[in-house]
N, C-alpha and C positions, 0 to 999 in steps of 0.2 A: 214870234212865238216865245214865251218866257221859258227860261232854262228850268229844267226839272230840279226840284229841291233834293239835296242829298238825303239818303236814307239815314234815319236816326235809330240807333240801337237802344233798346230798353235796358236799363240797368236795375238790378234788384235794389230795394231800399236799403240804406245803411242802417245797421243796428247800433244803438248806443253802446258805448263801451261799458262793461261791467254788468250787462244784462244778457239773458238768454231768451230766445224766442219762445221756447216751450219746454215741456218736460222731456222732450226727446233727448236721450242721453247724448252728451257731447261726443264727438268723434274720439277725442282723447279725454277720458273720464278724469275728473279731478283726483280720484282715488284709484290707485292701480289695483290693489288687492280688494278683498271683500270689505264692505262697510259693516262694522261691528255694532255700532250704537247710533241710534237716531234720536236726537234731542228735539223736543217739540215745545213750543209755546202753547198757550191755551186760547185766551181771548183774541179773536180775529185771526186765528190759525186753525185750531180745532173747532172753534165756533164762528158764527158770522159776525161777531163783534158787538152784538146787541146784548146789553145786560138789563134784565127786568127785575123788579122787586115786588114782593107781596108783603103783607103785614108781618109775616114770620120768617121769610127767607128770600133768596134771590133765585133767578133761573136763567138758563142759557139755552141756545139752540145748537145741538150737535147733529152731525150728519151721519146716518147709520152706516154708510159705506166706508167712511173713515175708520170707524170703530172695527168693522170687519177686517179691513186691511191691516190694522195694527195687530189684530189677533194672528193673521198670517205671518206678519213680520216676527213676532215673538216665537212662533212655532218653528220658524225656519232660520233661527240663529241671528236675527237682526233685533237687538234689544231696544225697544222704545222706552224712552225716559222723558217724562213730562216735567218741565220746570216753569213755574209761573210766578210772577211777582204779586199776584193777587190771591188771597185766600177766599174760598167760596164753598158753601155747603153743597150747592148744585154740582160744582165741578168735582168736589170730593166724592159725591155719590156716583158720578159718571166714571171716575177713575176706578172706584171699587167694582162697579159693574163690568168694566173692561179688564179688570185685574192688571192695571198698568202701574208700574213704578212711578211715583209722582212726588214732587216737592212743591208745595203751594205757599204763597206768602214769602217768597224768597227775595232778598234784597240784592244778592250777588250771585247771578246765574253761573258765572265762570267758576267761582269757588265751589258751588254745588256740583257742577259738572266734573271738576277735578277730583272730587271724592268718589264719584262713580268710576272714573277712569282708573284711579288707584285700586279700587276694589276689583275691577274687571281685568286689570293688567293691560289696559288699552292706551292708545295715544290719540290725541286730538286728530291727527292725520288719518285715523281710521274711522272717524265719525262724520255724520251729517247732521245738519240742524235745519228746521223749518221755522221761520219767524216772519214778523210783519212790521215791527216798529222799532224805534230807537232803543228801547231796553234790551232788544235781542242782538244789537250790533256787536257788543264785545264778544259774545259767544260765537256768533256767526263768523267773526274774523279769525277765530282760532280753529274751527273745525276744518277738516279737509274738503268738505262739500257743503258750502253754504247755499241754502235754498230759500227763496222768497215766494210767498203766495202772490197770486195775480194782482191783488189789490193792496199790496204792501206799500209802504211809504217810499218815495224816491231814493232816500238814503239806503234803505235795505235792498231795494232792487239794484242799486249801483254796485254793491259788493257781492251780490249773489252770483253764483256760477250757473244757477238754473232758476227760472221763474215759471211757476205753474200756469197752465191755461185756466184752471178752475179757480174761483174765488174762495176765500176762507170760509169754512163752514158749508161749502158746497162741493166737496170732493177733492179739494187741493191735496189733502193728506193721502187720500186713496191714490192719486196720481203719483205722488212721491214714493209711496211704498212699492207700487208696481215697478217704477223706474229703478229703485235700489235693488229689488229682488231680481230684476232682469240683469242688472250689473253683477250681482252676486251669483248669477246663474242658477237661481232656485225658483224662478217664476213658473217654470214648467211643472213643478210639484203642486203649485196652487191649481193650475189648470187640470192636472190629473185628478185632483181631489174632487172636482166638479164635473169630470168627464167632458172637459172643454179643451182638450188638447189641440194645439194649433197644427 
């Protein structure tokens, strides 16, 4: 009679270094205190990355829940600041609609962010950023909490401390805002506003 095969134990899959499995806050958050500023890219972060053109203008697809979440962030002391390398009439209109501080057509995102920090008396270590591609890397490498959307490039995912479950333009920013407000211990106030207390 053949000898019984030894029992093999299943091991959880290894996670690649430099990436996070989801937006579940890390056991040891990258920022100890409250996150004060959230920097955001636009194309393929706040939008799905598709750019359309008409005879007179351009257009983008924004996700309504992302905009709602950024409203909560601003009301609860987490300042959202949008910095994009591309100028766009459609984006400018959406920024006005959401009343978001924004800088469009920016060549140096780090320099623009430094102006915001100086004005707010904040440090990069108190900031988070959400991005998707190479132009976001310099700023992502400076903030205390670098975050990549689910469909970000490998280079961005590698340096991110958190990677969202949702794709860009499909709720990624909504995930990030909830995570940061939970970290700041203010998420309960959002739930109370909608009578959805846990």
